[in-house]
PLY file of the C-alpha trace (Angstrom):
ply
format ascii 1.0
element vertex 288
property float x
property float y
property float z
element edge 287
property int vertex1
property int vertex2
end_header
-51.62 19.09 17.32
-48.63 21.24 18.46
-51.11 24.48 18.30
-53.78 22.58 19.88
-51.92 21.56 23.02
-50.97 25.09 23.40
-54.50 25.95 23.78
-55.28 23.20 25.98
-52.55 24.52 28.20
-53.88 27.93 28.07
-57.48 26.92 29.21
-56.09 25.08 32.32
-53.70 28.18 33.28
-56.24 30.21 33.13
-58.44 28.13 34.74
-55.64 27.02 37.44
-54.96 30.54 38.32
-58.61 32.15 38.65
-59.24 29.06 41.14
-56.20 30.65 42.54
-56.59 34.19 42.53
-55.67 36.22 45.49
-59.30 38.17 44.92
-61.60 37.54 48.61
-62.65 34.21 48.17
-65.84 34.97 49.87
-67.02 38.02 47.28
-66.04 36.37 44.68
-68.10 33.72 45.38
-70.64 36.12 45.94
-70.63 37.63 43.19
-70.28 35.12 40.63
-72.88 34.05 38.22
-74.42 37.72 39.39
-74.42 39.09 35.78
-73.15 43.07 34.81
-77.33 44.36 35.26
-78.21 43.23 38.98
-79.00 45.85 41.48
-76.36 44.67 44.48
-75.18 47.12 47.07
-72.33 49.23 45.77
-69.32 49.59 47.94
-67.69 52.93 48.72
-66.82 55.59 46.32
-64.97 57.66 48.33
-62.63 54.51 49.06
-61.87 54.37 45.17
-61.17 57.99 44.30
-57.53 58.84 42.75
-56.87 60.13 45.95
-57.58 57.19 47.97
-55.74 54.85 45.79
-52.63 56.99 46.22
-52.86 56.79 49.92
-53.62 53.13 50.00
-50.65 52.86 47.24
-52.07 50.03 45.62
-54.63 49.69 42.37
-56.55 46.66 42.49
-58.21 45.89 38.81
-60.83 42.68 37.38
-59.92 40.53 34.94
-60.00 37.32 33.12
-56.92 36.28 31.31
-58.37 34.26 28.50
-58.89 36.98 26.26
-55.12 37.04 23.80
-54.13 39.54 23.16
-56.46 42.03 25.94
-55.18 39.60 28.68
-54.23 36.72 29.14
-51.06 34.39 30.81
-47.65 34.02 29.81
-45.10 30.78 30.13
-45.03 32.16 34.13
-48.58 32.70 34.73
-48.27 36.37 34.57
-51.02 38.22 33.23
-49.80 39.78 29.80
-51.47 41.81 27.24
-52.86 44.94 25.99
-55.19 45.29 28.98
-52.18 44.62 31.56
-49.72 46.92 29.95
-52.78 49.89 30.38
-53.26 48.32 34.21
-49.54 48.77 34.43
-49.69 52.15 33.18
-52.12 53.73 35.21
-50.54 52.37 38.19
-47.38 53.65 37.66
-48.74 57.24 36.53
-51.00 57.07 40.08
-47.52 56.43 41.70
-48.75 52.74 43.10
-48.20 48.91 42.78
-50.71 47.28 40.36
-52.75 43.81 41.94
-54.61 42.84 38.69
-56.51 40.02 39.89
-57.64 37.09 37.48
-61.04 35.80 38.30
-64.30 34.97 36.72
-65.84 36.95 34.21
-68.85 37.54 35.38
-67.37 38.92 38.40
-65.34 41.05 37.20
-67.56 44.37 36.95
-69.52 43.25 40.12
-65.94 43.39 42.02
-65.63 46.56 40.85
-69.59 47.53 41.82
-68.68 45.96 45.60
-66.18 48.22 45.42
-63.97 44.85 46.42
-61.32 46.87 43.25
-60.85 49.92 41.91
-61.62 49.41 38.48
-61.95 46.50 35.56
-59.73 46.08 32.49
-61.17 43.05 30.87
-61.98 43.59 27.19
-65.02 45.36 28.38
-67.84 46.82 26.11
-69.53 49.65 27.21
-73.13 48.70 27.10
-76.54 50.31 28.25
-76.68 46.87 30.42
-73.60 47.43 31.92
-73.82 51.01 32.37
-76.08 50.31 34.49
-74.23 49.16 37.15
-70.76 50.78 36.53
-69.49 54.11 34.85
-67.65 53.15 31.22
-65.02 55.10 30.33
-63.85 56.40 26.82
-62.91 53.72 24.08
-59.37 52.67 24.03
-59.24 50.08 21.44
-62.63 49.02 18.79
-63.25 46.28 16.61
-66.35 44.48 15.42
-67.89 41.40 15.97
-67.52 38.48 13.78
-68.40 34.30 13.68
-65.84 32.04 13.82
-66.27 28.87 11.82
-64.36 25.54 10.75
-63.18 26.38 7.52
-64.33 22.87 6.07
-67.79 24.13 7.01
-67.75 28.20 5.88
-69.98 27.43 2.94
-72.38 26.10 4.82
-73.33 29.11 7.27
-74.25 31.58 4.65
-77.03 33.28 6.38
-78.58 34.18 9.72
-80.98 31.29 9.26
-78.49 28.78 8.69
-77.67 28.56 12.34
-81.04 27.68 13.25
-80.54 24.94 15.13
-77.05 24.54 15.62
-75.14 25.08 18.47
-72.90 28.73 18.90
-70.86 29.08 21.67
-69.33 32.34 23.35
-68.34 33.45 26.43
-70.57 33.93 29.38
-71.66 37.09 30.59
-69.96 39.37 27.32
-71.11 41.15 24.96
-71.13 38.87 22.34
-73.73 37.14 24.69
-76.68 39.43 23.95
-75.44 39.88 20.55
-76.14 35.83 20.00
-79.44 35.94 22.08
-80.54 39.10 19.97
-79.70 38.33 16.48
-79.75 34.60 16.56
-82.49 33.48 18.38
-82.49 30.34 17.22
-79.26 28.93 17.34
-78.88 26.88 20.59
-76.34 28.74 22.74
-72.70 26.74 24.81
-72.19 29.54 27.11
-68.39 29.23 28.33
-66.53 30.90 30.83
-63.92 32.37 28.77
-62.85 32.23 24.47
-60.30 29.94 24.56
-62.87 26.51 25.65
-65.25 28.23 22.78
-62.57 27.98 20.40
-61.69 24.15 21.87
-65.33 23.49 21.61
-65.45 24.26 17.96
-62.29 21.99 17.14
-64.17 19.49 18.97
-67.00 19.96 16.82
-69.21 20.79 19.90
-70.54 23.75 18.28
-71.05 25.31 14.81
-69.23 28.93 15.41
-68.06 31.09 18.36
-69.82 34.22 18.22
-65.88 36.57 18.52
-64.63 40.22 18.28
-62.82 40.26 15.10
-59.08 40.87 16.62
-58.88 37.68 18.92
-60.70 36.17 15.55
-57.53 37.25 13.64
-55.44 36.31 15.93
-56.94 32.84 15.70
-56.67 32.38 12.07
-53.24 33.31 12.51
-52.14 30.46 15.19
-54.47 27.26 14.68
-55.27 25.57 11.24
-58.75 25.13 9.98
-60.84 27.79 10.65
-62.22 30.94 9.07
-64.59 33.63 9.64
-68.01 33.16 8.89
-69.63 35.63 6.31
-72.72 36.17 8.05
-72.15 40.02 9.79
-72.56 40.36 13.54
-74.35 43.69 14.36
-73.00 46.12 16.63
-73.77 49.79 18.05
-70.75 51.96 17.03
-70.57 53.09 20.34
-70.39 49.93 21.73
-67.65 48.60 19.59
-64.73 48.81 21.69
-63.23 48.46 25.17
-63.60 50.41 27.83
-62.57 50.41 31.51
-65.11 49.96 34.19
-65.06 52.12 37.40
-67.48 51.98 40.39
-70.61 54.36 39.50
-70.39 57.44 40.37
-66.57 57.54 41.13
-66.33 60.93 38.80
-62.78 61.96 39.92
-60.88 58.49 38.43
-63.19 58.26 35.42
-62.30 61.59 34.49
-58.36 60.58 35.10
-58.45 57.32 32.95
-60.20 59.47 30.39
-57.13 62.04 30.36
-54.87 59.18 30.48
-56.15 56.88 28.10
-55.96 60.15 25.70
-52.15 60.90 26.38
-51.58 57.52 25.82
-53.85 57.32 22.53
-51.72 60.26 21.40
-48.29 59.05 22.46
-48.82 55.79 20.57
-48.53 53.67 23.35
-52.29 51.64 22.78
-51.41 50.66 19.24
-47.65 49.82 20.65
-49.17 48.00 23.50
-51.72 45.69 21.16
-48.59 44.83 18.53
-46.69 43.55 21.58
-49.51 41.48 22.79
-50.44 40.15 19.49
-46.54 39.21 18.92
-46.12 37.57 22.55
-49.35 35.23 21.82
-48.67 34.67 18.25
-45.31 33.16 20.08
-47.23 31.48 23.07
-49.22 29.90 19.94
-52.33 30.93 21.78
-55.76 32.61 20.51
0 1
1 2
2 3
3 4
4 5
5 6
6 7
7 8
8 9
9 10
10 11
11 12
12 13
13 14
14 15
15 16
16 17
17 18
18 19
19 20
20 21
21 22
22 23
23 24
24 25
25 26
26 27
27 28
28 29
29 30
30 31
31 32
32 33
33 34
34 35
35 36
36 37
37 38
38 39
39 40
40 41
41 42
42 43
43 44
44 45
45 46
46 47
47 48
48 49
49 50
50 51
51 52
52 53
53 54
54 55
55 56
56 57
57 58
58 59
59 60
60 61
61 62
62 63
63 64
64 65
65 66
66 67
67 68
68 69
69 70
70 71
71 72
72 73
73 74
74 75
75 76
76 77
77 78
78 79
79 80
80 81
81 82
82 83
83 84
84 85
85 86
86 87
87 88
88 89
89 90
90 91
91 92
92 93
93 94
94 95
95 96
96 97
97 98
98 99
99 100
100 101
101 102
102 103
103 104
104 105
105 106
106 107
107 108
108 109
109 110
110 111
111 112
112 113
113 114
114 115
115 116
116 117
117 118
118 119
119 120
120 121
121 122
122 123
123 124
124 125
125 126
126 127
127 128
128 129
129 130
130 131
131 132
132 133
133 134
134 135
135 136
136 137
137 138
138 139
139 140
140 141
141 142
142 143
143 144
144 145
145 146
146 147
147 148
148 149
149 150
150 151
151 152
152 153
153 154
154 155
155 156
156 157
157 158
158 159
159 160
160 161
161 162
162 163
163 164
164 165
165 166
166 167
167 168
168 169
169 170
170 171
171 172
172 173
173 174
174 175
175 176
176 177
177 178
178 179
179 180
180 181
181 182
182 183
183 184
184 185
185 186
186 187
187 188
188 189
189 190
190 191
191 192
192 193
193 194
194 195
195 196
196 197
197 198
198 199
199 200
200 201
201 202
202 203
203 204
204 205
205 206
206 207
207 208
208 209
209 210
210 211
211 212
212 213
213 214
214 215
215 216
216 217
217 218
218 219
219 220
220 221
221 222
222 223
223 224
224 225
225 226
226 227
227 228
228 229
229 230
230 231
231 232
232 233
233 234
234 235
235 236
236 237
237 238
238 239
239 240
240 241
241 242
242 243
243 244
244 245
245 246
246 247
247 248
248 249
249 250
250 251
251 252
252 253
253 254
254 255
255 256
256 257
257 258
258 259
259 260
260 261
261 262
262 263
263 264
264 265
265 266
266 267
267 268
268 269
269 270
270 271
271 272
272 273
273 274
274 275
275 276
276 277
277 278
278 279
279 280
280 281
281 282
282 283
283 284
284 285
285 286
286 287
């Protein structure tokens, strides 16, 4: 019960901060629900180059802070996690301040595309649809996908067909939505704003499973009772099986700079260090 209360708190806090984000209300409202692959008017690349960001003195990064250990909110409402640490390191290397904005997930990429942010760091997979609207960096973290189910029902769902007619939850506009539609076409989709709400629906009996990344699923098992990773595999493209940074289409200078920094951070062991620190913090808070 205590762990469930923690999860409910995380859901409410994420919703509150998303509503109070300092991202421009007009841009967030216009792009919400537009999706990664929808054509829209693009911003000016020249306003988001390395030199332009340094001259401005601020790096604007969009995220959706309901995805521990990658991005989540601490007790004070600050955005923390692996992606937050990566964003801060990038800002530090640019010599500028970080403005990390917590907005709806389906607006994270479109805000970059529209020129309202320099980059998006939000556990984004570099799938083909996403690459139509933005450029994606090299992977900075890899991991597979899986099904999260109630432990008491684990044996019941042993094949893909066992999910036919069942409600399956995942995050709206995420890679998992596409995987669900392609691999579980006979399941009834429940698309929610973030994964904490998906898991809450599973715990409440509103869905049979949550399609989620392996890392987050394992984090849930550590902090919540009664859950299990299902036996049914979720197939993914190895080139899309991980997280990357999104920048505006054609912003070559920033993309190359980000790729170089990612290589440095990986070589120095910082990515793994940030990930482990984020895992520990999420576990301490009782989050997913």
